CHARMM-style PDB file with segment names, atoms N, HN, CA, C and O in Angstrom:
ATOM      1  N   UNK     1     -24.435  22.463   3.444  1.00  0.00      PROA
ATOM      2  CA  UNK     1     -25.230  21.686   4.678  1.00  0.00      PROA
ATOM      3  C   UNK     1     -26.191  21.226   4.844  1.00  0.00      PROA
ATOM      4  O   UNK     1     -27.153  21.979   4.997  1.00  0.00      PROA
ATOM      5  N   UNK     2     -26.346  20.091   4.880  1.00  0.00      PROA
ATOM      6  HN  UNK     2     -25.565  19.479   4.755  1.00  0.00      PROA
ATOM      7  CA  UNK     2     -27.474  19.766   5.753  1.00  0.00      PROA
ATOM      8  C   UNK     2     -28.745  20.161   5.859  1.00  0.00      PROA
ATOM      9  O   UNK     2     -28.432  21.339   6.032  1.00  0.00      PROA
ATOM     10  N   UNK     3     -29.671  20.181   5.894  1.00  0.00      PROA
ATOM     11  HN  UNK     3     -29.925  19.224   5.753  1.00  0.00      PROA
ATOM     12  CA  UNK     3     -30.601  20.632   7.121  1.00  0.00      PROA
ATOM     13  C   UNK     3     -31.316  19.786   7.983  1.00  0.00      PROA
ATOM     14  O   UNK     3     -31.431  18.634   7.567  1.00  0.00      PROA
ATOM     15  N   UNK     4     -31.864  20.055   9.147  1.00  0.00      PROA
ATOM     16  HN  UNK     4     -31.770  20.992   9.485  1.00  0.00      PROA
ATOM     17  CA  UNK     4     -31.829  18.821  10.164  1.00  0.00      PROA
ATOM     18  C   UNK     4     -32.808  17.738   9.776  1.00  0.00      PROA
ATOM     19  O   UNK     4     -32.565  16.595  10.161  1.00  0.00      PROA
ATOM     20  N   UNK     5     -34.098  18.022   8.914  1.00  0.00      PROA
ATOM     21  HN  UNK     5     -34.295  18.951   8.601  1.00  0.00      PROA
ATOM     22  CA  UNK     5     -35.174  17.059   8.491  1.00  0.00      PROA
ATOM     23  C   UNK     5     -34.706  16.052   7.257  1.00  0.00      PROA
ATOM     24  O   UNK     5     -35.244  15.063   6.760  1.00  0.00      PROA
ATOM     25  N   UNK     6     -33.191  16.902   6.929  1.00  0.00      PROA
ATOM     26  HN  UNK     6     -32.755  17.706   7.333  1.00  0.00      PROA
ATOM     27  CA  UNK     6     -32.714  15.727   5.591  1.00  0.00      PROA
ATOM     28  C   UNK     6     -31.642  14.734   6.684  1.00  0.00      PROA
ATOM     29  O   UNK     6     -31.290  13.602   6.353  1.00  0.00      PROA
ATOM     30  N   UNK     7     -31.359  15.168   7.566  1.00  0.00      PROA
ATOM     31  HN  UNK     7     -31.645  16.087   7.835  1.00  0.00      PROA
ATOM     32  CA  UNK     7     -29.882  14.616   8.626  1.00  0.00      PROA
ATOM     33  C   UNK     7     -30.936  13.078   9.252  1.00  0.00      PROA
ATOM     34  O   UNK     7     -30.589  11.899   9.324  1.00  0.00      PROA
ATOM     35  N   UNK     8     -32.435  13.812   9.661  1.00  0.00      PROA
ATOM     36  HN  UNK     8     -32.717  14.770   9.602  1.00  0.00      PROA
ATOM     37  CA  UNK     8     -33.251  12.848  10.567  1.00  0.00      PROA
ATOM     38  C   UNK     8     -33.790  12.119   9.478  1.00  0.00      PROA
ATOM     39  O   UNK     8     -34.335  11.235  10.138  1.00  0.00      PROA
ATOM     40  N   UNK     9     -34.043  11.833   8.294  1.00  0.00      PROA
ATOM     41  HN  UNK     9     -33.599  12.552   7.759  1.00  0.00      PROA
ATOM     42  CA  UNK     9     -34.452  10.986   6.949  1.00  0.00      PROA
ATOM     43  C   UNK     9     -33.136   9.994   6.963  1.00  0.00      PROA
ATOM     44  O   UNK     9     -32.987   8.805   7.246  1.00  0.00      PROA
ATOM     45  N   UNK    10     -32.438  10.823   6.616  1.00  0.00      PROA
ATOM     46  HN  UNK    10     -32.559  11.789   6.385  1.00  0.00      PROA
ATOM     47  CA  UNK    10     -30.696   9.532   6.053  1.00  0.00      PROA
ATOM     48  C   UNK    10     -29.831  10.263   7.104  1.00  0.00      PROA
ATOM     49  O   UNK    10     -29.700  11.483   7.010  1.00  0.00      PROA
ATOM     50  N   UNK    11     -29.314   9.665   7.968  1.00  0.00      PROA
ATOM     51  HN  UNK    11     -29.420   8.674   8.044  1.00  0.00      PROA
ATOM     52  CA  UNK    11     -28.456  10.001   8.337  1.00  0.00      PROA
ATOM     53  C   UNK    11     -27.065  10.032   7.651  1.00  0.00      PROA
ATOM     54  O   UNK    11     -26.978   9.478   6.555  1.00  0.00      PROA
ATOM     55  N   UNK    12     -25.669  10.785   8.330  1.00  0.00      PROA
ATOM     56  HN  UNK    12     -25.739  11.235   9.220  1.00  0.00      PROA
ATOM     57  CA  UNK    12     -24.543  11.004   7.523  1.00  0.00      PROA
ATOM     58  C   UNK    12     -23.692   9.247   8.056  1.00  0.00      PROA
ATOM     59  O   UNK    12     -23.462   8.678   9.124  1.00  0.00      PROA
ATOM     60  N   UNK    13     -23.413   8.878   6.189  1.00  0.00      PROA
ATOM     61  HN  UNK    13     -23.599   9.340   5.322  1.00  0.00      PROA
ATOM     62  CA  UNK    13     -22.523   8.015   6.624  1.00  0.00      PROA
ATOM     63  C   UNK    13     -21.468   7.529   7.133  1.00  0.00      PROA
ATOM     64  O   UNK    13     -20.540   8.331   7.234  1.00  0.00      PROA
ATOM     65  N   UNK    14     -21.267   6.394   7.524  1.00  0.00      PROA
ATOM     66  HN  UNK    14     -22.021   5.742   7.443  1.00  0.00      PROA
ATOM     67  CA  UNK    14     -19.800   6.324   8.012  1.00  0.00      PROA
ATOM     68  C   UNK    14     -18.679   5.867   7.123  1.00  0.00      PROA
ATOM     69  O   UNK    14     -18.689   4.786   6.534  1.00  0.00      PROA
ATOM     70  N   UNK    15     -17.426   7.015   7.041  1.00  0.00      PROA
ATOM     71  HN  UNK    15     -17.418   7.893   7.520  1.00  0.00      PROA
ATOM     72  CA  UNK    15     -16.353   6.137   6.246  1.00  0.00      PROA
ATOM     73  C   UNK    15     -15.822   4.591   6.619  1.00  0.00      PROA
ATOM     74  O   UNK    15     -15.398   4.522   7.772  1.00  0.00      PROA
ATOM     75  N   UNK    16     -15.786   3.790   6.134  1.00  0.00      PROA
ATOM     76  HN  UNK    16     -16.131   3.846   5.197  1.00  0.00      PROA
ATOM     77  CA  UNK    16     -15.252   2.888   6.099  1.00  0.00      PROA
ATOM     78  C   UNK    16     -13.500   2.967   6.294  1.00  0.00      PROA
ATOM     79  O   UNK    16     -12.952   3.764   5.532  1.00  0.00      PROA
ATOM     80  N   UNK    17     -12.653   2.250   7.194  1.00  0.00      PROA
ATOM     81  HN  UNK    17     -13.098   1.603   7.813  1.00  0.00      PROA
ATOM     82  CA  UNK    17     -11.473   2.891   7.418  1.00  0.00      PROA
ATOM     83  C   UNK    17     -10.855   1.407   5.815  1.00  0.00      PROA
ATOM     84  O   UNK    17     -11.271   0.270   5.596  1.00  0.00      PROA
ATOM     85  N   UNK    18      -9.818   2.220   5.134  1.00  0.00      PROA
ATOM     86  HN  UNK    18      -9.480   3.144   5.313  1.00  0.00      PROA
ATOM     87  CA  UNK    18      -9.070   1.451   4.332  1.00  0.00      PROA
ATOM     88  C   UNK    18      -7.651   1.178   4.251  1.00  0.00      PROA
ATOM     89  O   UNK    18      -6.842   2.101   4.152  1.00  0.00      PROA
ATOM     90  N   UNK    19      -7.347   0.119   4.282  1.00  0.00      PROA
ATOM     91  HN  UNK    19      -8.004  -0.631   4.363  1.00  0.00      PROA
ATOM     92  CA  UNK    19      -6.034  -0.410   4.663  1.00  0.00      PROA
ATOM     93  C   UNK    19      -4.817   0.099   3.835  1.00  0.00      PROA
ATOM     94  O   UNK    19      -4.732   0.279   2.620  1.00  0.00      PROA
ATOM     95  N   UNK    20      -4.040   0.253   4.669  1.00  0.00      PROA
ATOM     96  HN  UNK    20      -4.109   0.106   5.656  1.00  0.00      PROA
ATOM     97  CA  UNK    20      -3.116   0.733   3.907  1.00  0.00      PROA
ATOM     98  C   UNK    20      -1.624  -0.715   2.126  1.00  0.00      PROA
ATOM     99  O   UNK    20      -0.837  -0.669   1.181  1.00  0.00      PROA
ATOM    100  N   UNK    21      -2.691  -1.894   3.414  1.00  0.00      PROA
ATOM    101  HN  UNK    21      -3.331  -1.930   4.182  1.00  0.00      PROA
ATOM    102  CA  UNK    21      -1.645  -2.297   2.586  1.00  0.00      PROA
ATOM    103  C   UNK    21      -2.975  -3.890   2.328  1.00  0.00      PROA
ATOM    104  O   UNK    21      -2.868  -4.851   3.090  1.00  0.00      PROA
ATOM    105  N   UNK    22      -4.372  -3.882   0.914  1.00  0.00      PROA
ATOM    106  HN  UNK    22      -4.459  -3.101   0.296  1.00  0.00      PROA
ATOM    107  CA  UNK    22      -5.134  -4.561   0.982  1.00  0.00      PROA
ATOM    108  C   UNK    22      -3.990  -5.772  -0.067  1.00  0.00      PROA
ATOM    109  O   UNK    22      -4.475  -6.366  -1.030  1.00  0.00      PROA
ATOM    110  N   UNK    23      -2.965  -5.900   0.207  1.00  0.00      PROA
ATOM    111  HN  UNK    23      -2.570  -5.417   0.989  1.00  0.00      PROA
ATOM    112  CA  UNK    23      -2.986  -7.186  -0.749  1.00  0.00      PROA
ATOM    113  C   UNK    23      -2.618  -8.093   0.660  1.00  0.00      PROA
ATOM    114  O   UNK    23      -2.706  -9.319   0.585  1.00  0.00      PROA
ATOM    115  N   UNK    24      -2.344  -7.668   1.509  1.00  0.00      PROA
ATOM    116  HN  UNK    24      -2.273  -6.672   1.571  1.00  0.00      PROA
ATOM    117  CA  UNK    24      -1.457  -8.126   3.101  1.00  0.00      PROA
ATOM    118  C   UNK    24      -2.688  -9.254   4.042  1.00  0.00      PROA
ATOM    119  O   UNK    24      -2.692 -10.352   4.598  1.00  0.00      PROA
ATOM    120  N   UNK    25      -3.794  -7.903   3.695  1.00  0.00      PROA
ATOM    121  HN  UNK    25      -3.791  -7.011   3.244  1.00  0.00      PROA
ATOM    122  CA  UNK    25      -5.112  -8.868   4.331  1.00  0.00      PROA
ATOM    123  C   UNK    25      -5.285  -9.880   4.478  1.00  0.00      PROA
ATOM    124  O   UNK    25      -5.185 -10.519   5.526  1.00  0.00      PROA
ATOM    125  N   UNK    26      -5.711 -10.380   3.000  1.00  0.00      PROA
ATOM    126  HN  UNK    26      -5.792  -9.861   2.149  1.00  0.00      PROA
ATOM    127  CA  UNK    26      -5.757 -11.933   2.386  1.00  0.00      PROA
ATOM    128  C   UNK    26      -5.042 -12.901   2.460  1.00  0.00      PROA
ATOM    129  O   UNK    26      -5.570 -13.985   2.710  1.00  0.00      PROA
ATOM    130  N   UNK    27      -3.896 -12.830   2.304  1.00  0.00      PROA
ATOM    131  HN  UNK    27      -3.467 -11.950   2.101  1.00  0.00      PROA
ATOM    132  CA  UNK    27      -2.552 -13.545   2.329  1.00  0.00      PROA
ATOM    133  C   UNK    27      -0.684 -12.964   2.916  1.00  0.00      PROA
ATOM    134  O   UNK    27       0.419 -12.559   2.551  1.00  0.00      PROA
ATOM    135  N   UNK    28      -1.483 -13.325   3.970  1.00  0.00      PROA
ATOM    136  HN  UNK    28      -2.379 -13.654   4.267  1.00  0.00      PROA
ATOM    137  CA  UNK    28       0.000 -13.475   4.997  1.00  0.00      PROA
ATOM    138  C   UNK    28       1.216 -13.214   4.314  1.00  0.00      PROA
ATOM    139  O   UNK    28       1.993 -12.260   4.364  1.00  0.00      PROA
ATOM    140  N   UNK    29       1.207 -14.929   3.263  1.00  0.00      PROA
ATOM    141  HN  UNK    29       0.576 -15.704   3.223  1.00  0.00      PROA
ATOM    142  CA  UNK    29       1.950 -14.901   3.249  1.00  0.00      PROA
ATOM    143  C   UNK    29       3.360 -14.556   2.155  1.00  0.00      PROA
ATOM    144  O   UNK    29       4.421 -15.122   1.891  1.00  0.00      PROA
ATOM    145  N   UNK    30       2.793 -13.535   1.810  1.00  0.00      PROA
ATOM    146  HN  UNK    30       1.932 -13.074   2.024  1.00  0.00      PROA
ATOM    147  CA  UNK    30       3.291 -11.962   1.043  1.00  0.00      PROA
ATOM    148  C   UNK    30       3.994 -11.578   1.613  1.00  0.00      PROA
ATOM    149  O   UNK    30       5.089 -11.472   1.061  1.00  0.00      PROA
ATOM    150  N   UNK    31       3.918 -11.222   2.715  1.00  0.00      PROA
ATOM    151  HN  UNK    31       3.029 -11.309   3.164  1.00  0.00      PROA
ATOM    152  CA  UNK    31       4.301 -10.315   3.885  1.00  0.00      PROA
ATOM    153  C   UNK    31       6.160 -10.309   3.983  1.00  0.00      PROA
ATOM    154  O   UNK    31       6.566 -11.443   4.236  1.00  0.00      PROA
ATOM    155  N   UNK    32       7.121  -9.430   3.854  1.00  0.00      PROA
ATOM    156  HN  UNK    32       6.791  -8.509   3.648  1.00  0.00      PROA
ATOM    157  CA  UNK    32       8.316  -9.930   3.532  1.00  0.00      PROA
ATOM    158  C   UNK    32       9.266  -8.761   4.458  1.00  0.00      PROA
ATOM    159  O   UNK    32       9.130  -7.552   4.271  1.00  0.00      PROA
ATOM    160  N   UNK    33       9.975  -9.182   5.199  1.00  0.00      PROA
ATOM    161  HN  UNK    33      10.085 -10.164   5.351  1.00  0.00      PROA
ATOM    162  CA  UNK    33      11.136  -8.209   5.099  1.00  0.00      PROA
ATOM    163  C   UNK    33      12.310  -8.224   4.749  1.00  0.00      PROA
ATOM    164  O   UNK    33      13.025  -9.211   4.577  1.00  0.00      PROA
ATOM    165  N   UNK    34      12.747  -6.328   4.540  1.00  0.00      PROA
ATOM    166  HN  UNK    34      12.166  -5.526   4.680  1.00  0.00      PROA
ATOM    167  CA  UNK    34      13.615  -6.278   3.461  1.00  0.00      PROA
ATOM    168  C   UNK    34      15.086  -6.866   4.336  1.00  0.00      PROA
ATOM    169  O   UNK    34      15.209  -6.065   5.262  1.00  0.00      PROA
ATOM    170  N   UNK    35      15.905  -7.612   4.403  1.00  0.00      PROA
ATOM    171  HN  UNK    35      15.805  -8.263   3.651  1.00  0.00      PROA
ATOM    172  CA  UNK    35      16.959  -7.585   4.908  1.00  0.00      PROA
ATOM    173  C   UNK    35      17.855  -6.276   4.105  1.00  0.00      PROA
ATOM    174  O   UNK    35      18.259  -5.483   4.955  1.00  0.00      PROA
ATOM    175  N   UNK    36      18.130  -5.997   3.112  1.00  0.00      PROA
ATOM    176  HN  UNK    36      17.802  -6.641   2.421  1.00  0.00      PROA
ATOM    177  CA  UNK    36      19.079  -5.096   2.519  1.00  0.00      PROA
ATOM    178  C   UNK    36      18.798  -4.776   1.314  1.00  0.00      PROA
ATOM    179  O   UNK    36      18.493  -5.444   0.326  1.00  0.00      PROA
ATOM    180  N   UNK    37      18.895  -3.995   1.448  1.00  0.00      PROA
ATOM    181  HN  UNK    37      19.143  -3.452   2.250  1.00  0.00      PROA
ATOM    182  CA  UNK    37      18.435  -3.075  -0.208  1.00  0.00      PROA
ATOM    183  C   UNK    37      19.675  -2.117  -0.586  1.00  0.00      PROA
ATOM    184  O   UNK    37      20.072  -1.168   0.090  1.00  0.00      PROA
ATOM    185  N   UNK    38      20.235  -2.599  -1.889  1.00  0.00      PROA
ATOM    186  HN  UNK    38      19.913  -3.370  -2.438  1.00  0.00      PROA
ATOM    187  CA  UNK    38      21.711  -2.045  -2.525  1.00  0.00      PROA
ATOM    188  C   UNK    38      21.514  -1.697  -3.903  1.00  0.00      PROA
ATOM    189  O   UNK    38      20.335  -1.573  -4.234  1.00  0.00      PROA
ATOM    190  N   UNK    39      22.261  -1.536  -4.659  1.00  0.00      PROA
ATOM    191  HN  UNK    39      23.219  -1.637  -4.390  1.00  0.00      PROA
ATOM    192  CA  UNK    39      22.412  -0.939  -6.201  1.00  0.00      PROA
ATOM    193  C   UNK    39      23.303  -1.276  -6.520  1.00  0.00      PROA
ATOM    194  O   UNK    39      24.272  -1.387  -5.769  1.00  0.00      PROA
ATOM    195  N   UNK    40      23.313  -1.557  -7.708  1.00  0.00      PROA
ATOM    196  HN  UNK    40      22.526  -1.467  -8.318  1.00  0.00      PROA
ATOM    197  CA  UNK    40      24.666  -2.312  -8.947  1.00  0.00      PROA
ATOM    198  C   UNK    40      24.663  -1.887 -10.209  1.00  0.00      PROA
ATOM    199  O   UNK    40      23.991  -0.914 -10.550  1.00  0.00      PROA
ATOM    200  N   UNK    41      25.360  -2.522 -10.980  1.00  0.00      PROA
ATOM    201  HN  UNK    41      25.905  -3.313 -10.703  1.00  0.00      PROA
ATOM    202  CA  UNK    41      24.815  -2.357 -12.614  1.00  0.00      PROA
ATOM    203  C   UNK    41      24.611  -3.569 -13.359  1.00  0.00      PROA
ATOM    204  O   UNK    41      25.324  -4.547 -13.583  1.00  0.00      PROA
ATOM    205  N   UNK    42      23.050  -3.130 -13.788  1.00  0.00      PROA
ATOM    206  HN  UNK    42      22.470  -2.336 -13.606  1.00  0.00      PROA
ATOM    207  CA  UNK    42      22.597  -4.011 -14.472  1.00  0.00      PROA
ATOM    208  C   UNK    42      23.874  -4.943 -15.057  1.00  0.00      PROA
ATOM    209  O   UNK    42      24.953  -4.373 -15.217  1.00  0.00      PROA
ATOM    210  N   UNK    43      23.752  -6.395 -15.380  1.00  0.00      PROA
ATOM    211  HN  UNK    43      22.875  -6.859 -15.250  1.00  0.00      PROA
ATOM    212  CA  UNK    43      24.422  -7.280 -16.563  1.00  0.00      PROA
ATOM    213  C   UNK    43      24.490  -6.983 -17.746  1.00  0.00      PROA
ATOM    214  O   UNK    43      25.524  -7.151 -18.391  1.00  0.00      PROA
ATOM    215  N   UNK    44      22.691  -6.165 -18.574  1.00  0.00      PROA
ATOM    216  HN  UNK    44      21.851  -6.029 -18.050  1.00  0.00      PROA
ATOM    217  CA  UNK    44      22.788  -5.743 -19.473  1.00  0.00      PROA
ATOM    218  C   UNK    44      23.831  -4.180 -20.065  1.00  0.00      PROA
ATOM    219  O   UNK    44      24.841  -3.805 -19.470  1.00  0.00      PROA
ATOM    220  N   UNK    45      23.450  -3.722 -20.906  1.00  0.00      PROA
ATOM    221  HN  UNK    45      22.629  -4.026 -21.389  1.00  0.00      PROA
ATOM    222  CA  UNK    45      24.720  -2.558 -21.379  1.00  0.00      PROA
ATOM    223  C   UNK    45      24.232  -1.179 -21.112  1.00  0.00      PROA
ATOM    224  O   UNK    45      24.886  -0.183 -21.422  1.00  0.00      PROA
ATOM    225  N   UNK    46      22.953  -1.134 -20.473  1.00  0.00      PROA
ATOM    226  HN  UNK    46      22.422  -1.942 -20.222  1.00  0.00      PROA
ATOM    227  CA  UNK    46      22.333  -0.143 -19.286  1.00  0.00      PROA
ATOM    228  C   UNK    46      23.740   0.363 -18.519  1.00  0.00      PROA
ATOM    229  O   UNK    46      24.651  -0.350 -18.098  1.00  0.00      PROA
ATOM    230  N   UNK    47      23.630   1.702 -18.478  1.00  0.00      PROA
ATOM    231  HN  UNK    47      22.890   2.281 -18.820  1.00  0.00      PROA
ATOM    232  CA  UNK    47      25.037   2.411 -18.081  1.00  0.00      PROA
ATOM    233  C   UNK    47      24.286   2.735 -16.012  1.00  0.00      PROA
ATOM    234  O   UNK    47      24.938   3.023 -15.008  1.00  0.00      PROA
ATOM    235  N   UNK    48      23.125   2.561 -16.132  1.00  0.00      PROA
ATOM    236  HN  UNK    48      22.596   2.327 -16.947  1.00  0.00      PROA
ATOM    237  CA  UNK    48      22.965   2.947 -14.564  1.00  0.00      PROA
ATOM    238  C   UNK    48      22.605   2.265 -13.306  1.00  0.00      PROA
ATOM    239  O   UNK    48      22.181   1.126 -13.500  1.00  0.00      PROA
ATOM    240  N   UNK    49      22.650   2.601 -12.186  1.00  0.00      PROA
ATOM    241  HN  UNK    49      22.995   3.526 -12.029  1.00  0.00      PROA
ATOM    242  CA  UNK    49      22.291   1.869 -10.801  1.00  0.00      PROA
ATOM    243  C   UNK    49      21.047   1.468 -10.996  1.00  0.00      PROA
ATOM    244  O   UNK    49      20.236   2.190 -11.576  1.00  0.00      PROA
ATOM    245  N   UNK    50      20.622  -0.213 -10.349  1.00  0.00      PROA
ATOM    246  HN  UNK    50      21.281  -0.799  -9.877  1.00  0.00      PROA
ATOM    247  CA  UNK    50      19.872  -0.461 -10.082  1.00  0.00      PROA
ATOM    248  C   UNK    50      19.453  -0.759  -8.857  1.00  0.00      PROA
ATOM    249  O   UNK    50      20.084  -1.633  -8.263  1.00  0.00      PROA
ATOM    250  N   UNK    51      18.253  -0.091  -8.152  1.00  0.00      PROA
ATOM    251  HN  UNK    51      17.741   0.620  -8.635  1.00  0.00      PROA
ATOM    252  CA  UNK    51      18.079  -0.936  -6.954  1.00  0.00      PROA
ATOM    253  C   UNK    51      17.280  -2.340  -6.671  1.00  0.00      PROA
ATOM    254  O   UNK    51      16.180  -2.430  -7.217  1.00  0.00      PROA
ATOM    255  N   UNK    52      17.698  -3.382  -5.916  1.00  0.00      PROA
ATOM    256  HN  UNK    52      18.591  -3.308  -5.472  1.00  0.00      PROA
ATOM    257  CA  UNK    52      18.081  -4.630  -5.697  1.00  0.00      PROA
ATOM    258  C   UNK    52      17.447  -4.224  -4.007  1.00  0.00      PROA
ATOM    259  O   UNK    52      17.662  -3.364  -3.153  1.00  0.00      PROA
ATOM    260  N   UNK    53      16.731  -5.199  -4.149  1.00  0.00      PROA
ATOM    261  HN  UNK    53      16.556  -5.898  -4.843  1.00  0.00      PROA
ATOM    262  CA  UNK    53      16.189  -5.941  -2.139  1.00  0.00      PROA
ATOM    263  C   UNK    53      15.955  -6.431  -2.336  1.00  0.00      PROA
ATOM    264  O   UNK    53      15.166  -6.682  -3.247  1.00  0.00      PROA
ATOM    265  N   UNK    54      16.784  -7.370  -1.170  1.00  0.00      PROA
ATOM    266  HN  UNK    54      17.425  -7.166  -0.430  1.00  0.00      PROA
ATOM    267  CA  UNK    54      16.475  -8.325  -0.379  1.00  0.00      PROA
ATOM    268  C   UNK    54      16.193  -9.118   0.600  1.00  0.00      PROA
ATOM    269  O   UNK    54      16.801  -9.156   1.670  1.00  0.00      PROA
ATOM    270  N   UNK    55      15.068  -9.929   0.222  1.00  0.00      PROA
ATOM    271  HN  UNK    55      14.574  -9.899  -0.647  1.00  0.00      PROA
ATOM    272  CA  UNK    55      13.481  -9.959   1.469  1.00  0.00      PROA
ATOM    273  C   UNK    55      13.584 -11.372   1.845  1.00  0.00      PROA
ATOM    274  O   UNK    55      14.092 -12.208   1.097  1.00  0.00      PROA
ATOM    275  N   UNK    56      13.004 -11.698   3.243  1.00  0.00      PROA
ATOM    276  HN  UNK    56      12.592 -11.020   3.851  1.00  0.00      PROA
ATOM    277  CA  UNK    56      12.552 -12.955   4.085  1.00  0.00      PROA
ATOM    278  C   UNK    56      11.626 -13.217   3.725  1.00  0.00      PROA
ATOM    279  OT1 UNK    56      11.026 -14.179   4.205  1.00  0.00      PROA
TER     280      UNK     56
END
């Protein structure tokens, strides 16, 4: 805990608000809306399903 004198000399700094999507801050072209999310088996030999998203 800081003393009163320490806080008078140097007050507490305010944290800057952090964005949840920093990539979209400077580039609005990257914003997309997913119209469909589906799973399908890939064309190669792996037997599991893979999720795909169709974005506009």
